C-alpha positions in Angstrom: 22.5 115.9 -175.0 21.4 112.3 -174.2 17.6 112.2 -173.9 16.6 108.7 -172.9 13.2 107.8 -171.8 13.3 106.4 -168.2 15.3 103.2 -168.1 14.0 100.0 -166.5 15.7 98.1 -163.7 16.3 94.9 -165.7 18.9 93.2 -167.8 19.3 93.9 -171.5 18.2 90.3 -172.2 15.0 90.7 -170.2 14.4 94.0 -171.9 14.7 92.4 -175.3 12.4 89.6 -174.4 9.8 92.0 -173.1 9.9 94.5 -175.9 9.8 92.3 -179.0 6.0 92.2 -178.8 4.1 91.2 -182.0 1.3 93.7 -181.3 1.1 96.8 -183.5 -1.6 99.4 -184.0 -2.4 100.2 -187.6 -5.3 101.7 -189.6 -8.1 99.3 -190.2 -9.2 98.4 -193.7 -12.1 96.6 -195.4 -10.4 93.2 -195.0 -10.7 93.4 -191.2 -14.5 93.2 -191.2 -14.7 89.5 -190.3 -12.2 89.9 -187.4 -14.0 93.0 -186.1 -17.4 91.3 -186.4 -16.0 88.5 -184.2 -14.5 91.1 -181.8 -17.9 92.8 -181.6 -19.5 89.6 -180.3 -17.7 90.1 -177.0 -19.0 93.6 -176.3 -22.5 92.6 -175.0 -23.9 95.4 -177.1 -23.9 99.1 -176.4 -20.6 100.0 -178.0 -21.7 102.5 -180.7 -18.6 102.3 -182.8 -18.2 98.5 -182.7 -21.7 97.2 -183.6 -22.2 93.5 -184.0 -23.5 94.1 -187.5 -21.5 93.3 -190.6 -23.1 95.9 -192.8 -22.6 98.6 -190.2 -19.0 97.6 -189.8 -18.4 97.7 -193.5 -19.9 101.2 -193.6 -17.5 102.4 -190.8 -14.5 100.8 -192.5 -15.4 102.4 -195.8 -15.7 105.8 -194.1 -12.4 105.3 -192.4 -10.5 104.3 -195.5 -11.9 107.3 -197.3 -10.8 109.5 -194.4 -7.2 108.2 -194.4 -7.1 108.8 -198.2 -8.3 112.4 -198.1 -5.9 115.4 -198.4 -7.0 117.9 -195.7 -5.8 121.1 -194.1 -8.6 121.2 -191.5 -11.0 118.7 -190.0 -14.3 118.1 -191.8 -16.0 114.9 -190.8 -13.5 112.1 -190.7 -13.4 108.7 -188.9 -10.0 107.1 -188.3 -10.5 103.5 -187.3 -7.4 101.8 -185.7 -6.9 98.1 -184.9 -4.5 96.2 -182.7 -2.9 93.4 -184.8 -0.6 90.5 -183.9 1.9 90.6 -186.7 2.9 87.0 -186.1 -0.6 85.5 -186.4 -2.6 88.3 -188.0 -5.2 88.2 -185.2 -7.0 91.4 -184.3 -7.0 91.9 -180.5 -8.8 95.3 -180.2 -9.8 98.5 -181.9 -10.2 102.2 -181.3 -11.6 105.2 -183.2 -10.9 108.9 -183.6 -13.5 111.3 -185.0 -12.1 114.5 -186.4 -15.2 116.7 -186.0 -18.5 115.8 -184.4 -21.7 117.7 -185.0 -21.6 117.0 -188.7 -23.9 116.4 -190.6 -26.3 116.8 -187.6 -25.8 118.4 -184.2 -24.2 116.5 -181.4 -26.5 116.5 -178.4 -25.6 116.1 -174.7 -27.3 116.7 -171.4 -25.6 119.4 -169.3 -26.2 119.1 -165.6 -27.1 122.4 -164.0 -28.1 123.4 -160.5 -30.9 125.9 -159.9 -31.6 127.2 -156.4 -35.2 128.1 -155.4 -35.9 130.4 -152.4 -39.1 131.3 -150.7 -38.8 134.1 -148.2 -42.3 133.7 -147.0 -41.6 130.1 -146.0 -37.9 130.7 -145.1 -37.1 127.8 -147.2 -34.7 127.1 -150.1 -33.6 124.1 -152.0 -31.2 123.3 -154.9 -32.5 121.3 -157.8 -30.5 119.6 -160.5 -31.7 120.0 -164.1 -30.7 118.3 -167.4 -30.5 120.8 -170.3 -30.1 119.4 -173.8 -27.1 121.3 -175.4 -24.8 121.2 -178.4 -21.7 122.5 -176.6 -19.4 119.9 -178.2 -20.2 120.6 -181.8 -16.9 120.9 -183.7 -14.8 119.0 -181.2 -12.9 115.8 -182.0 -13.9 112.5 -180.2 -12.1 109.4 -179.2 -14.2 106.3 -178.8 -14.7 102.6 -179.8 -11.9 101.4 -177.5 -12.3 97.7 -177.0 -9.9 94.9 -176.3 -10.7 91.2 -176.7 -11.1 89.6 -173.2 -8.0 87.4 -173.9 -5.7 90.5 -174.3 -6.7 92.8 -171.4 -3.2 92.7 -169.8 0.4 93.5 -170.5 -0.2 97.1 -171.4 -2.1 96.5 -174.6 -5.0 98.7 -173.4 -2.6 101.7 -172.9 -0.9 101.0 -176.3 -4.3 101.0 -178.1 -5.7 104.0 -176.2 -2.6 106.2 -176.5 -2.1 105.3 -180.2 -5.1 107.7 -180.9 -3.3 110.6 -179.3 -0.1 109.8 -181.2 -2.1 109.7 -184.4 -3.4 113.2 -183.5 0.1 114.4 -182.8 1.3 113.1 -186.2 -1.6 114.8 -188.0 -2.3 117.8 -185.9 -3.8 119.9 -188.8 -6.6 117.3 -189.1 -8.0 118.0 -185.6 -9.5 121.0 -183.7 -8.5 122.3 -180.3 -11.0 120.3 -178.2 -11.7 116.6 -177.8 -14.3 114.5 -175.9 -14.9 110.9 -174.9 -18.4 109.6 -174.5 -18.3 106.7 -172.1 -21.0 104.0 -171.9 -23.5 104.5 -169.2 -24.4 102.1 -166.4 -26.6 99.2 -167.4 -28.5 97.1 -164.9 -30.5 93.8 -165.1 -33.4 95.6 -166.8 -31.2 97.7 -169.2 -30.3 101.3 -168.7 -32.3 103.0 -165.8 -31.7 106.3 -167.5 -33.2 105.2 -170.8 -36.1 103.5 -169.0 -36.9 106.7 -167.2 -36.7 109.1 -170.1 -35.9 107.7 -173.6 -38.3 104.8 -173.5 -41.2 107.2 -172.7 -40.6 109.3 -175.9 -39.2 106.6 -178.2 -41.5 103.7 -177.2 -38.9 101.0 -177.3 -37.1 99.0 -174.6 -33.4 99.5 -174.0 -32.1 96.5 -176.0 -34.0 97.5 -179.1 -33.0 101.1 -178.8 -29.4 100.1 -178.0 -29.2 98.1 -181.2 -30.7 100.9 -183.3 -28.3 103.4 -181.6 -25.3 101.3 -182.6 -26.4 101.1 -186.2 -27.7 104.6 -186.8 -26.4 106.8 -184.0 -28.4 108.8 -181.5 -30.0 111.4 -183.8 -33.4 109.6 -183.4 -33.2 110.3 -179.6 -32.5 114.0 -180.2 -35.5 114.1 -182.6 -37.9 112.8 -179.9 -36.4 114.1 -176.7 -38.2 117.0 -174.9 -36.5 120.4 -175.4 -37.3 121.6 -171.9 -35.1 121.0 -168.9 -35.7 117.8 -167.0 -35.8 118.0 -163.2 -33.5 115.2 -161.9 -35.5 114.9 -158.6 -38.6 113.8 -160.6 -36.8 110.8 -162.0 -36.9 107.4 -160.4 -34.1 106.7 -157.9 -32.4 104.2 -160.2 -32.2 106.7 -163.0 -30.9 109.5 -160.6 -28.2 107.2 -159.3 -26.8 106.3 -162.7 -26.5 109.9 -164.0 -22.8 110.3 -164.9 -22.0 106.7 -163.9 -19.9 104.7 -166.4 -20.7 101.2 -167.4 -18.6 98.6 -165.3 -16.7 97.7 -168.5 -15.9 101.4 -169.1 -14.3 102.1 -165.8 -10.7 101.1 -166.9 -11.1 103.3 -170.0 -12.2 106.2 -167.8 -9.0 105.8 -165.7 -6.9 105.9 -168.8 -8.7 109.0 -170.1 -8.3 110.9 -166.8 -4.6 110.0 -166.7 -4.4 111.5 -170.2 -6.0 114.8 -169.0 -9.7 114.4 -169.6 -12.2 115.5 -167.0 -15.9 115.4 -166.4 -17.6 118.8 -166.4 -21.2 117.8 -165.9 -22.1 116.6 -169.4 -23.8 113.2 -169.9 -24.9 111.1 -172.9 -28.5 111.6 -173.8 -29.0 107.9 -174.5 -27.8 106.2 -171.3 -26.6 109.0 -169.0 -23.0 107.9 -169.2 -20.3 110.6 -168.5 -18.9 112.7 -171.3 -15.3 113.7 -170.6 -13.4 116.5 -172.4 -10.0 118.1 -172.7 -8.0 120.6 -174.7 -5.9 118.6 -177.2 -2.8 120.7 -176.5 -3.0 119.6 -172.9 -3.2 115.8 -173.5 -0.4 114.1 -171.7 0.7 112.0 -174.7 1.0 115.1 -176.9 2.8 117.2 -174.3 5.3 114.4 -173.5 5.9 113.0 -177.0 9.2 113.6 -178.7 10.5 113.4 -182.3 13.7 111.6 -183.4 15.3 109.9 -186.3 16.3 106.2 -186.1 20.1 105.8 -186.5 20.8 102.3 -185.3 19.5 99.3 -183.4 19.9 99.3 -179.6 23.0 97.2 -178.8 22.6 94.0 -176.7 24.4 95.6 -173.7 22.3 98.7 -173.5 19.1 99.2 -171.4 16.9 101.6 -173.2 13.8 103.3 -171.8 10.3 101.7 -172.4 8.3 103.7 -174.9 5.4 103.7 -177.3 6.8 104.5 -180.8 5.1 105.6 -183.9 6.2 106.0 -187.5 4.5 106.7 -190.8 1.5 108.9 -191.7 -2.1 108.1 -192.6 -2.3 104.6 -194.1 1.3 103.8 -193.2 0.8 104.9 -189.5 2.0 102.4 -187.0 2.4 102.3 -183.2 4.2 99.7 -181.1 6.0 99.1 -177.8 9.8 99.4 -177.9 12.9 100.3 -175.9 15.1 103.2 -177.1 17.8 105.7 -176.3 17.6 109.2 -177.8 20.9 111.0 -178.2 19.7 114.5 -179.0 17.1 113.5 -181.6 19.1 110.4 -182.9 17.4 107.3 -181.6 18.6 103.7 -181.3 15.6 101.3 -181.1 15.5 97.7 -180.0 13.2 96.9 -182.9 14.6 99.3 -185.4 13.4 97.0 -188.2 9.9 98.4 -187.8 10.9 101.9 -188.7 14.2 101.5 -190.5 17.4 103.5 -190.2 16.7 107.1 -191.2 13.0 106.9 -190.4 11.4 109.7 -188.5 9.6 108.6 -185.4 7.6 110.0 -182.5 7.7 108.4 -179.1 6.4 108.8 -175.6 7.6 107.1 -172.4 
C-alpha cells in the first residue's frame, strides 16, 4: 500500500529547493551556552526556561545532558532541552524544552478558577463569584515550555518545526513520559509589569514585578508558593487590571497558544500563580503529532521526478535525536526521502505530515 503524506501542488524542482532547509532540531549541549545566552537577550525577560543568566543556563544544560544520558523505564525528573540549529552556519535560531515529570522535588502549584454561587432567600438575591484556589492538580504531569524563536527566524514554518519536535521526541521515547502534559504560558504584562503580580504576589513577596520575574527565571516559583495565602482569593476583590488579565496570555505567547491548541491542548480554568497566564493541558495519547505520526524505514532518495509529501521527519534516539523538514513517499513502511542523507538508507524514521 502506498502511504504518502499529502503531496504539494508544485514541481519537483521547487519541492527540492523548498525542502533542503539547513535547520535541524537536536538536543542542546554545554557548548550551546553562549548562543543561548545571546538568544535569551531577545526575550525581554519572563521566559522561565530561557533566563538571560549564563550560570542558570549552564545549570539547565547540565541537567538536560544528564537526562539524555540516563537509562530510564519511567519518568523521574528530567529536562530535555532542544535547540534549532542551522547546519550550514552553526547558528542557534531557537529552543524548546520538555520536562518529564513536574512536581519534583517540590509541588507544582497552580490557581484553579472556581465559581461559587451565593443565595439569600430573604433578599431574593443571588450572585456568582469567581475564586482562585491554590492546587497541585498537575503534579506528576509532563510539561512543554521554553519555546522561543529568534526574531529573525519567525517565519517559514520554523516555529511549528521546533514546537512539534517536542511531541516527536515524546513519541520516540514514550516510556519516559506520563499520560498527561501541560503548557504554562506567560501571562499578560503591561507598562507597569504584571497586573496579576502587582495585585497579589507583590503584597506577600514585597518585590516589584521585574525583580520577582528575574528571581523566578533563576530559581523557579517555589518562593511564591511559600508566601502565597492558602485561602481562596475572591476575584471580584482584585483591581480591574488584575481581573482582566486572569488567563490572558502575553502578547508574544499568543502564537504559541495557537500551536498548542491545534495540537490538542485546552484551557480548563488553571492559571499560573506568578503572572496569571493560562495553563493548558492534554492527554499525551491525544496529541495530534503522536496520533498522526507514522514509522518507516528509509530505502532510497526521492527521485527528481517525484513529488513527495511535506513532512517533519525524526530519526535517532536521545543524544542522536534529530528533527527536520523533508519531502517523502512512504510505500507501506518503506520511505524515500528527499534528504535521505540525514537519516541514511536503512535508518528507522518517524514522520508526521
